[in-house]
C-alpha positions in Angstrom: 4.1 -8.0 2.9 1.3 -10.8 2.7 0.0 -13.1 5.3 4.0 -12.8 7.2 6.0 -13.0 4.0 9.4 -11.2 4.2 11.0 -10.3 1.2 14.5 -9.5 1.1 17.7 -9.1 -0.7 19.0 -12.6 -1.6 23.0 -13.2 -0.6 25.0 -14.6 -3.1 24.8 -17.6 -0.8 21.5 -17.7 -1.6 22.1 -18.3 -5.4 22.3 -22.3 -4.5 19.1 -23.1 -2.9 17.7 -21.1 -5.9 19.3 -23.1 -8.1 17.7 -26.3 -6.1 14.4 -25.4 -6.5 15.1 -24.1 -10.3 17.0 -28.0 -11.0 13.5 -29.4 -8.9 11.0 -27.5 -11.4 12.7 -29.2 -14.3 14.9 -25.7 -15.7 18.4 -26.1 -16.5 19.9 -22.8 -15.8 23.6 -22.6 -17.1 26.8 -23.9 -14.4 27.5 -20.1 -13.7 24.6 -18.2 -15.0 23.5 -17.5 -12.0 27.1 -15.5 -10.1 27.3 -13.7 -13.4 23.7 -12.7 -13.5 24.6 -11.9 -9.2 27.4 -10.0 -10.7 25.9 -7.4 -12.8 23.2 -6.6 -10.0 23.6 -8.3 -6.9 20.6 -5.9 -5.4 18.7 -7.8 -7.9 17.8 -11.0 -6.4 15.1 -11.3 -3.5 14.1 -13.7 -1.9 10.7 -14.4 0.4 10.3 -15.8 3.9 7.4 -16.9 6.0 8.6 -17.4 9.5 11.8 -17.6 8.8 11.7 -20.2 6.1 12.9 -19.5 2.2 9.7 -20.1 0.2 10.0 -18.8 -3.2 12.4 -16.3 -4.9 12.7 -13.8 -8.3 15.7 -12.3 -10.3 15.6 -8.4 -11.4 18.7 -8.0 -13.2 19.2 -4.7 -14.6 22.0 -3.9 -17.0 22.4 -0.2 -16.9 19.1 2.1 -17.5 16.8 0.5 -19.8 16.9 -3.0 -19.9 16.0 -6.0 -17.3 15.8 -9.3 -17.2 13.9 -11.5 -14.9 14.2 -14.7 -13.9 14.4 -17.9 -11.2 10.7 -17.1 -10.3 9.7 -19.7 -7.9 7.4 -20.6 -5.6 7.8 -23.4 -3.8 4.2 -25.7 -4.7 2.9 -26.1 -1.3 2.5 -22.2 -1.0 1.6 -21.2 -4.4 -1.8 -19.8 -4.8 -1.9 -18.0 -1.9 0.0 -14.7 -3.3 3.6 -15.0 -2.4 4.2 -15.1 -5.5 2.5 -11.8 -6.8 4.2 -10.1 -3.9 8.0 -11.1 -5.4 6.7 -10.1 -8.7 5.8 -6.5 -7.6 9.2 -6.6 -5.0 10.8 -7.5 -9.1 9.0 -5.1 -10.8 9.6 -2.1 -8.2 13.3 -2.9 -8.4 13.5 -2.5 -12.4 11.6 0.8 -12.5 10.5 2.3 -16.0 13.1 -0.5 -17.7 12.1 -2.9 -20.3 11.6 -6.2 -19.0 13.1 -10.0 -20.6 12.1 -12.7 -19.1 11.9 -16.6 -19.2 8.7 -18.5 -19.0 8.0 -22.2 -18.5 4.1 -23.2 -19.4 3.4 -25.1 -16.6 
């Protein structure tokens, strides 16, 4: 926990917020992708909150014992550069264990 950041598992209902943030970043996740990923590993979605307000998220979807895929790694702009993303990143990596991990990235 960093500066009262609480990282919790995301409920499926929280996906709408994560997808809204992704769209605001200019990302184009498929319309049903998030729900398919959630069905594959519902324990692999996390939201970071400060004072009960969501400020970031990450998905860490495990596929079997050997592979995982990281996505929806977003921290709201006004909370960037303070280490909150690193806490979300560590949570995702802990969830993966020793799997090989793939991810998408946007340079900006």
